[in-house]
TIMIDO-325298 format. One record per residue: residue number from 1; residue in one letter; x, y, z of N, C-alpha, C in turn. Coordinates in steps of 0.2 Angstrom, whole numbers, padded with zeros to 4 digits. Example, Ala and Ser with C-alpha at 12.3 -4.5 7.8 and 13.67 -1.06 7.14 Angstrom:
TIMIDO-325298
+-----+------+-------+-------+-------+-------+-------+-------+-------+-------+-------+
|  nr | rest |   n_X |   n_Y |   n_Z |  ca_X |  ca_Y |  ca_Z |   c_X |   c_Y |   c_Z |
+-----+------+-------+-------+-------+-------+-------+-------+-------+-------+-------+
|   1 |    A |  0066 | -0028 |  0039 |  0062 | -0022 |  0039 |  0066 | -0016 |  0039 |
|   2 |    S |  0064 | -0011 |  0035 |  0068 | -0005 |  0036 |  0064 |  0000 |  0039 |
+-----+------+-------+-------+-------+-------+-------+-------+-------+-------+-------+
//
This chain:
TIMIDO-325298
+-----+------+-------+-------+-------+-------+-------+-------+-------+-------+-------+
|  nr | rest |   n_X |   n_Y |   n_Z |  ca_X |  ca_Y |  ca_Z |   c_X |   c_Y |   c_Z |
+-----+------+-------+-------+-------+-------+-------+-------+-------+-------+-------+
|   1 |    X |  0274 |  0373 | -0904 |  0267 |  0375 | -0904 |  0267 |  0381 | -0899 |
|   2 |    X |  0263 |  0386 | -0900 |  0262 |  0391 | -0896 |  0258 |  0389 | -0889 |
|   3 |    X |  0259 |  0393 | -0884 |  0256 |  0391 | -0877 |  0249 |  0392 | -0878 |
|   4 |    X |  0245 |  0388 | -0874 |  0238 |  0388 | -0874 |  0236 |  0394 | -0870 |
|   5 |    X |  0230 |  0397 | -0872 |  0227 |  0402 | -0868 |  0221 |  0400 | -0865 |
|   6 |    X |  0220 |  0401 | -0859 |  0214 |  0399 | -0856 |  0209 |  0405 | -0855 |
|   7 |    X |  0203 |  0403 | -0858 |  0197 |  0409 | -0857 |  0191 |  0405 | -0855 |
|   8 |    X |  0187 |  0410 | -0851 |  0181 |  0407 | -0849 |  0175 |  0409 | -0854 |
|   9 |    X |  0171 |  0404 | -0854 |  0165 |  0405 | -0859 |  0159 |  0403 | -0854 |
|  10 |    X |  0153 |  0405 | -0857 |  0147 |  0403 | -0853 |  0143 |  0399 | -0858 |
|  11 |    X |  0141 |  0393 | -0855 |  0138 |  0388 | -0859 |  0131 |  0386 | -0855 |
|  12 |    X |  0126 |  0388 | -0858 |  0119 |  0387 | -0855 |  0119 |  0389 | -0847 |
|  13 |    X |  0122 |  0395 | -0846 |  0121 |  0398 | -0840 |  0127 |  0397 | -0835 |
|  14 |    X |  0131 |  0392 | -0837 |  0137 |  0391 | -0832 |  0144 |  0392 | -0835 |
|  15 |    X |  0148 |  0394 | -0831 |  0155 |  0396 | -0834 |  0159 |  0390 | -0834 |
|  16 |    X |  0163 |  0390 | -0839 |  0168 |  0385 | -0840 |  0174 |  0387 | -0843 |
|  17 |    X |  0180 |  0384 | -0842 |  0186 |  0387 | -0845 |  0188 |  0382 | -0851 |
|  18 |    X |  0191 |  0385 | -0856 |  0193 |  0382 | -0862 |  0201 |  0384 | -0863 |
|  19 |    X |  0205 |  0379 | -0864 |  0212 |  0381 | -0866 |  0213 |  0379 | -0873 |
|  20 |    X |  0215 |  0384 | -0877 |  0217 |  0383 | -0884 |  0223 |  0387 | -0886 |
|  21 |    X |  0226 |  0385 | -0891 |  0231 |  0389 | -0894 |  0228 |  0395 | -0898 |
|  22 |    X |  0232 |  0401 | -0898 |  0230 |  0407 | -0901 |  0227 |  0406 | -0908 |
|  23 |    X |  0230 |  0402 | -0912 |  0227 |  0401 | -0919 |  0220 |  0398 | -0919 |
|  24 |    X |  0219 |  0394 | -0914 |  0212 |  0391 | -0913 |  0207 |  0396 | -0911 |
|  25 |    X |  0209 |  0400 | -0906 |  0205 |  0406 | -0904 |  0203 |  0410 | -0909 |
|  26 |    X |  0208 |  0412 | -0913 |  0207 |  0416 | -0919 |  0202 |  0413 | -0924 |
|  27 |    X |  0203 |  0407 | -0926 |  0199 |  0403 | -0930 |  0192 |  0403 | -0928 |
|  28 |    X |  0191 |  0401 | -0921 |  0184 |  0401 | -0918 |  0181 |  0408 | -0919 |
|  29 |    X |  0184 |  0413 | -0917 |  0181 |  0420 | -0918 |  0179 |  0421 | -0925 |
|  30 |    X |  0183 |  0419 | -0930 |  0182 |  0420 | -0937 |  0175 |  0416 | -0939 |
|  31 |    X |  0175 |  0410 | -0937 |  0169 |  0406 | -0938 |  0163 |  0409 | -0935 |
|  32 |    X |  0163 |  0411 | -0929 |  0158 |  0414 | -0926 |  0155 |  0420 | -0930 |
|  33 |    X |  0160 |  0424 | -0932 |  0158 |  0430 | -0936 |  0155 |  0428 | -0942 |
|  34 |    X |  0157 |  0423 | -0946 |  0154 |  0421 | -0952 |  0147 |  0418 | -0951 |
|  35 |    X |  0146 |  0415 | -0945 |  0140 |  0412 | -0944 |  0135 |  0417 | -0940 |
|  36 |    X |  0138 |  0423 | -0939 |  0134 |  0428 | -0935 |  0131 |  0426 | -0928 |
|  37 |    X |  0136 |  0423 | -0925 |  0134 |  0421 | -0918 |  0140 |  0423 | -0913 |
|  38 |    X |  0139 |  0423 | -0907 |  0145 |  0424 | -0902 |  0149 |  0418 | -0902 |
|  39 |    X |  0155 |  0419 | -0899 |  0159 |  0414 | -0898 |  0156 |  0409 | -0893 |
|  40 |    X |  0153 |  0412 | -0888 |  0150 |  0408 | -0883 |  0144 |  0403 | -0886 |
|  41 |    X |  0140 |  0406 | -0890 |  0135 |  0402 | -0894 |  0138 |  0397 | -0898 |
|  42 |    X |  0143 |  0398 | -0901 |  0147 |  0393 | -0906 |  0149 |  0388 | -0901 |
|  43 |    X |  0153 |  0389 | -0896 |  0155 |  0384 | -0891 |  0149 |  0380 | -0888 |
|  44 |    X |  0144 |  0383 | -0887 |  0138 |  0380 | -0884 |  0136 |  0375 | -0889 |
|  45 |    X |  0136 |  0377 | -0896 |  0133 |  0372 | -0901 |  0138 |  0366 | -0902 |
|  46 |    X |  0145 |  0368 | -0901 |  0150 |  0362 | -0902 |  0149 |  0358 | -0896 |
|  47 |    X |  0148 |  0360 | -0890 |  0147 |  0356 | -0884 |  0141 |  0352 | -0884 |
|  48 |    X |  0136 |  0355 | -0887 |  0130 |  0351 | -0888 |  0130 |  0345 | -0892 |
|  49 |    X |  0134 |  0346 | -0898 |  0134 |  0341 | -0903 |  0140 |  0336 | -0902 |
|  50 |    X |  0145 |  0337 | -0897 |  0151 |  0333 | -0897 |  0149 |  0326 | -0893 |
|  51 |    X |  0153 |  0321 | -0894 |  0153 |  0315 | -0891 |  0155 |  0316 | -0884 |
|  52 |    X |  0152 |  0311 | -0880 |  0153 |  0312 | -0872 |  0161 |  0311 | -0871 |
|  53 |    X |  0164 |  0307 | -0875 |  0171 |  0306 | -0874 |  0175 |  0312 | -0876 |
|  54 |    X |  0181 |  0313 | -0872 |  0185 |  0319 | -0874 |  0183 |  0325 | -0870 |
|  55 |    X |  0187 |  0330 | -0871 |  0185 |  0336 | -0867 |  0183 |  0342 | -0872 |
|  56 |    X |  0181 |  0347 | -0870 |  0178 |  0352 | -0874 |  0183 |  0356 | -0878 |
|  57 |    X |  0189 |  0357 | -0875 |  0195 |  0360 | -0879 |  0196 |  0356 | -0885 |
|  58 |    X |  0197 |  0349 | -0884 |  0198 |  0345 | -0890 |  0192 |  0345 | -0895 |
|  59 |    X |  0186 |  0345 | -0893 |  0180 |  0346 | -0897 |  0180 |  0352 | -0901 |
|  60 |    X |  0183 |  0358 | -0898 |  0183 |  0364 | -0902 |  0188 |  0364 | -0907 |
|  61 |    X |  0194 |  0361 | -0906 |  0200 |  0360 | -0911 |  0197 |  0356 | -0917 |
|  62 |    X |  0194 |  0350 | -0915 |  0191 |  0346 | -0921 |  0186 |  0350 | -0925 |
|  63 |    X |  0182 |  0354 | -0922 |  0177 |  0357 | -0925 |  0180 |  0363 | -0930 |
|  64 |    X |  0185 |  0366 | -0927 |  0189 |  0371 | -0931 |  0192 |  0368 | -0937 |
|  65 |    X |  0195 |  0362 | -0936 |  0199 |  0359 | -0941 |  0194 |  0356 | -0947 |
|  66 |    X |  0188 |  0353 | -0945 |  0183 |  0351 | -0949 |  0180 |  0357 | -0953 |
|  67 |    X |  0179 |  0362 | -0950 |  0176 |  0368 | -0953 |  0181 |  0370 | -0959 |
|  68 |    X |  0187 |  0371 | -0958 |  0191 |  0374 | -0963 |  0193 |  0368 | -0968 |
|  69 |    X |  0193 |  0362 | -0966 |  0194 |  0356 | -0971 |  0188 |  0356 | -0976 |
|  70 |    X |  0182 |  0357 | -0973 |  0176 |  0357 | -0977 |  0176 |  0363 | -0982 |
|  71 |    X |  0178 |  0368 | -0980 |  0179 |  0374 | -0984 |  0184 |  0374 | -0989 |
|  72 |    X |  0189 |  0371 | -0988 |  0194 |  0370 | -0993 |  0192 |  0364 | -0998 |
|  73 |    X |  0189 |  0359 | -0996 |  0187 |  0354 | -1000 |  0182 |  0356 | -1005 |
|  74 |    X |  0177 |  0361 | -1002 |  0172 |  0364 | -1007 |  0175 |  0368 | -1012 |
|  75 |    X |  0180 |  0371 | -1010 |  0184 |  0376 | -1015 |  0187 |  0372 | -1021 |
|  76 |    X |  0189 |  0366 | -1019 |  0193 |  0362 | -1024 |  0189 |  0358 | -1028 |
|  77 |    X |  0182 |  0358 | -1028 |  0178 |  0354 | -1032 |  0175 |  0358 | -1037 |
+-----+------+-------+-------+-------+-------+-------+-------+-------+-------+-------+
//
């Protein structure tokens, strides 16, 4: 698996770091682009809707996976 890349994002006015592998960063940017929002805004939405268990990086990975899984499932029906 590729090394994780740590980037800072701003969520509700405070900076935090997220470590993700490059394919997840690329997918997150793609999703943000299709939803016409910034990566920071998308991460804020993910953070707002996630369970209190687990970390933000994991929540982002699950979100990206679910996004593309749903997209694929819709195309197969």
